[in-house]
C-alpha positions in Angstrom: 27.0 5.2 40.0 24.4 6.4 38.4 23.1 4.0 36.0 20.5 6.3 34.0 21.2 10.1 33.6 20.2 12.8 31.3 23.3 13.5 29.0 22.2 16.2 26.9 19.5 19.0 27.0 17.9 21.3 24.1 16.0 23.8 24.7 14.6 26.5 22.5 12.0 29.5 23.0 12.5 29.5 27.2 12.9 33.4 28.3 17.1 34.3 27.3 17.3 30.6 26.3 16.1 30.8 22.9 18.3 28.0 21.4 20.6 26.2 24.1 22.1 22.7 23.4 24.0 21.6 26.2 25.8 18.4 27.4 25.1 17.4 30.8 27.4 15.8 33.2 27.1 14.2 36.8 28.6 17.3 38.3 28.3 21.0 36.3 28.3 24.4 37.7 26.5 27.4 36.1 28.6 30.3 36.0 28.0 34.0 35.0 26.8 37.2 36.1 23.1 38.3 36.6 20.6 37.8 34.1 22.6 35.4 31.7 20.3 32.6 32.3 21.6 30.4 35.0 18.3 30.3 37.3 16.3 29.9 33.8 18.2 27.0 33.0 17.5 25.8 36.5 13.8 26.4 36.0 13.5 24.6 32.4 14.7 21.2 34.7 11.9 22.4 37.3 9.4 22.7 34.4 10.4 19.3 32.9 9.9 17.9 36.4 6.4 19.2 36.6 5.2 17.8 33.1 6.5 14.4 33.9 4.9 14.4 37.5 1.3 16.0 36.3 2.2 19.6 37.3 2.5 21.0 34.4 -0.7 23.1 34.4 -0.2 24.3 37.8 3.6 25.6 37.4 2.6 27.3 34.2 0.4 29.1 36.0 2.3 30.0 38.8 4.3 31.4 36.3 2.0 33.7 34.5 1.3 31.1 31.6 3.2 30.1 28.5 3.3 33.4 27.1 5.2 34.9 30.4 8.1 32.6 29.4 8.5 32.6 25.9 11.8 34.3 24.8 10.7 38.0 23.9 9.9 39.0 20.6 11.6 35.7 19.1 9.5 32.7 19.8 6.5 31.4 18.9 6.4 27.8 21.1 8.9 26.7 23.7 10.2 23.2 23.4 12.8 20.8 24.8 14.8 17.9 23.9 16.3 15.2 26.5 18.6 12.5 26.2 19.1 9.9 28.3 21.8 7.5 29.1 20.8 3.9 28.4 23.8 1.6 29.2 25.0 -0.7 26.0 22.4 1.1 23.8 21.7 4.2 22.2 20.0 6.7 24.0 16.5 7.5 25.1 14.8 10.9 23.4 12.2 13.0 24.7 11.1 15.8 22.7 7.8 17.9 24.5 6.5 21.4 22.6 4.0 23.6 24.3 2.2 26.1 22.2 0.1 29.2 23.8 -3.3 29.6 22.4 -5.8 32.1 22.5 -7.2 33.3 25.9 -3.9 32.5 27.9 -4.0 28.6 27.7 -1.5 26.3 25.9 -1.7 23.1 24.0 1.2 20.3 23.8 1.8 20.5 20.6 4.2 17.7 20.2 5.3 15.1 22.4 7.7 11.9 21.4 9.4 9.3 23.3 12.0 7.6 21.1 15.2 5.2 20.9 17.0 4.4 17.8 17.3 0.8 18.0 19.3 0.8 14.3 16.2 0.2 11.9 14.5 2.5 10.0 13.2 4.7 12.2 13.3 5.1 15.6 11.0 2.8 18.2 8.3 5.2 19.6 7.1 4.3 23.0 4.8 7.9 22.8 3.7 9.6 19.7 1.3 12.6 20.5 0.0 15.9 18.8 -2.3 18.1 20.5 -5.5 16.2 21.1 -4.5 12.8 18.9 -2.9 10.6 22.0 -0.5 7.5 21.1 1.6 5.5 23.1 3.3 1.7 23.1 1.3 -0.8 25.4 3.8 -3.2 26.3 1.2 -5.9 27.4 -0.9 -5.4 24.1 2.3 -4.9 22.0 1.0 -1.9 20.1 0.2 1.6 20.0 -2.9 2.4 21.7 -4.9 5.9 22.6 -5.9 6.4 26.1 -9.2 4.7 27.3 -9.6 6.8 30.3 -10.4 10.3 31.0 -6.7 11.5 29.6 -5.9 15.6 30.7 -4.8 17.4 27.6 -3.3 20.0 29.7 -0.8 17.5 31.1 2.1 15.5 29.3 1.8 12.0 28.2 4.9 10.8 29.8 3.3 11.8 33.4 -0.1 10.0 32.2 0.3 7.0 30.3 0.6 3.4 32.3 3.1 0.4 31.9 6.2 1.8 29.9 8.9 -0.2 29.6 11.8 0.1 32.0 14.0 2.7 30.6 11.0 5.2 29.9 9.8 4.6 33.6 13.7 5.3 34.4 13.1 8.8 32.4 9.7 9.6 34.0 11.1 8.9 37.3 14.5 10.9 36.7 12.5 13.8 35.6 9.6 13.4 37.9 11.7 13.7 41.0 14.0 16.5 40.1 14.7 18.6 43.0 15.5 22.3 43.5 16.9 24.0 46.5 17.2 27.6 46.9 19.4 29.9 49.4 18.4 28.6 52.9 16.1 31.0 55.1 17.9 32.0 58.2 15.7 34.6 59.4 14.8 34.8 63.0 11.8 33.1 62.8 13.2 30.6 60.4 12.2 26.6 60.0 15.6 25.7 60.9 16.0 27.8 64.0 12.7 26.3 66.0 12.4 22.8 67.3 11.5 20.4 64.9 9.2 17.3 65.2 10.5 13.8 66.1 10.2 12.1 62.6 11.9 9.7 60.5 13.0 11.6 57.6 15.5 11.1 55.0 16.4 14.7 54.1 16.6 18.1 56.0 14.0 19.8 53.9 14.1 22.4 51.4 14.2 24.9 54.0 15.7 23.4 56.8 12.2 22.2 58.3 13.2 18.5 58.7 17.2 19.0 59.4 17.3 18.2 63.1 14.9 15.0 63.0 17.3 14.1 59.8 20.4 14.3 61.6 19.3 12.7 64.7 18.1 9.6 62.5 21.3 9.5 60.9 22.9 9.4 64.2 21.2 6.3 65.1 20.6 4.1 62.0 23.3 5.3 59.9 26.6 6.5 61.3 28.9 6.3 58.6 26.8 9.2 56.9 26.3 11.0 60.2 30.1 11.0 60.9 30.9 12.4 57.2 29.2 14.9 57.8 30.8 15.3 61.6 34.0 15.2 60.6 33.6 17.9 57.5 32.3 20.0 60.1 35.3 19.8 62.5 37.3 20.3 58.9 35.3 23.6 58.5 35.9 24.8 62.2 38.4 23.4 64.1 36.7 24.3 67.7 33.9 22.6 66.7 32.9 18.7 68.4 29.6 17.3 67.7 26.1 18.1 67.5 23.5 16.7 70.1 19.4 16.7 70.2 18.1 17.7 73.2 14.1 17.1 73.7 12.0 20.0 74.3 8.5 17.8 74.6 5.6 16.7 73.0 7.8 14.8 70.3 9.8 17.5 69.4 13.9 18.1 69.6 16.0 20.7 69.3 19.9 21.0 68.4 23.2 22.1 69.9 26.6 22.9 68.4 29.6 21.7 70.9 32.1 24.0 71.0 35.6 22.7 72.5 36.1 25.9 73.9 32.6 26.2 75.9 31.3 24.2 78.6 27.6 24.9 77.7 26.1 24.0 74.1 25.5 26.4 71.5 21.5 26.0 70.5 21.2 26.5 66.7 19.5 29.6 66.6 22.3 30.9 68.2 25.0 30.1 65.1 25.8 32.6 62.3 23.7 32.6 59.1 27.0 30.8 57.4 27.5 28.1 59.7 23.4 27.5 59.8 23.8 27.5 55.9 26.9 25.1 56.0 25.5 22.7 57.9 22.5 22.5 55.8 24.0 22.0 52.7 26.4 18.8 54.3 23.7 17.4 55.6 21.6 17.4 52.5 24.6 16.6 50.0 25.0 13.6 52.3 22.0 12.3 52.3 21.3 8.5 50.4 17.9 9.6 49.2 19.0 12.6 46.8 16.7 13.0 43.9 18.2 11.8 40.2 18.7 15.5 39.7 19.3 17.9 42.3 19.8 21.8 41.9 21.2 24.1 44.0 21.1 27.6 43.6 23.8 30.0 45.1 24.9 27.8 47.7 27.8 30.1 48.3 26.1 32.6 49.8 27.2 33.6 53.5 29.8 31.3 53.5 33.8 32.6 54.1 35.7 31.5 50.9 37.6 28.6 53.0 34.4 26.9 53.3 34.0 26.7 49.5 36.5 24.5 49.0 35.4 21.6 51.5 31.7 22.3 49.9 33.0 21.4 46.5 34.9 18.4 47.5 31.5 17.0 49.2 29.9 17.7 45.7 32.0 16.1 43.8 31.7 13.2 45.9 27.6 13.7 45.9 27.9 13.7 42.1 28.5 9.8 41.8 24.9 9.8 43.8 23.1 12.4 41.4 23.2 14.6 38.6 24.1 17.5 40.5 23.7 21.1 39.0 24.5 23.9 40.7 24.0 28.0 39.4 26.5 30.6 41.0 28.1 34.0 40.0 30.7 33.7 42.7 34.3 33.8 41.4 35.1 32.6 45.2 33.6 29.3 44.2 34.7 28.8 40.7 38.0 29.1 42.2 37.9 25.5 43.8 36.6 24.1 40.1 37.8 22.7 37.5 37.2 23.4 34.0 35.4 20.1 32.8 32.7 21.2 35.9 32.1 24.5 34.3 29.2 25.6 32.7 29.8 29.2 31.0 26.4 31.5 30.5 26.8 34.5 28.9 24.4 36.9 26.2 25.2 36.9 22.6 24.4 40.4 20.3 21.1 39.6 20.4 20.3 39.2 23.9 19.8 35.6 23.9 21.9 33.4 26.2 24.8 30.8 25.2 26.0 28.2 27.4 29.6 26.8 26.9 31.7 24.0 28.8 34.8 25.6 30.1 36.8 22.8 29.0 35.9 23.4 25.3 38.0 26.6 25.4 41.4 27.3 24.8 42.6 27.7 28.2 45.4 25.7 29.3 48.3 28.0 28.6 46.0 30.3 30.8 45.3 28.0 33.4 49.4 27.4 33.3 49.6 30.6 35.1 46.2 31.5 36.8 43.4 29.9 38.6 40.0 29.1 37.3 38.5 32.3 39.1 41.3 34.7 37.7 41.0 33.5 34.2 37.0 34.1 34.6 38.0 37.8 36.1 40.1 38.6 33.1 37.4 37.6 30.5 39.2 35.2 29.0 36.0 32.8 29.3 33.2 35.1 28.9 30.5 34.8 31.2 31.0 38.6 32.6 32.6 37.8 36.0 
């Protein structure tokens, strides 16, 4: 089970997420129509990851600067508050506020990392405003200022050394957060081409390391490899196994053995849905997932019957990583529980709202209808 995790997030001024506060759970699926803020929520987690790993400036530049992500005509700055669970103690609270400045730049107007320890004021690990940078030095046992060339375009969290264990856990959780998009399965996609035989722990964001990843699992972690094979057999009754023939120069390919054919089927011949399902299941079974894993639209190209299996694997995976999924597919929602679903919608002012489905009065409806049917009937919002 996960020892440290994000238990709550508050977002203000970020695109449609003008004012959203949401408890976080190990497995959470964001549902709603296009344009209600699902992808923006994932982007917030990506931005927090960039801020904790020293990539805030480059990420904001890629997005067109702070002004391009402010809530239109409503926000003057963006801010985030993240609470992290700490076993047997009060949560650790991280606050970050970013303000645009003339000329297209920005400043970090506020950054604090604190923990309520039952005293008059919370204990501060970081307390920075603009260029006034302060952090608690665990060796000196006092607040100090940086004695190096500090980069004011990046956060104190990404730069301050020697924090206590719990702040270091927060830094690790945020910095390692990963987001996965729909797998590219075009004719020359990396997942369809021979791949270099390297020792890897993940199949890659575009499946570019799927083959060596699965090959290494087969050789070094038979339990996980068998779990993937068993899941594929449950999804495709005629499937037998995967093989990895060498193609020279340290490269391998991957073949699909079908019980009804004598000759193997090469990975490039598989359907889009089959390829995406192999990649998703392989990703979810990895033991090296980051503390927070985001997947945008995992249902693309998948037959509805595969979604039930996928959700079961996701639930198991959420014991090892905080899993955040975004979808607008009622097919996927059919296999979910209310306590796993966040309904996102737009209010009368055009701003996003986010509510857990189990906080709604749905019991009477769920006695007669499935969750996706309740959503389609408009009883949950989210404009199904």
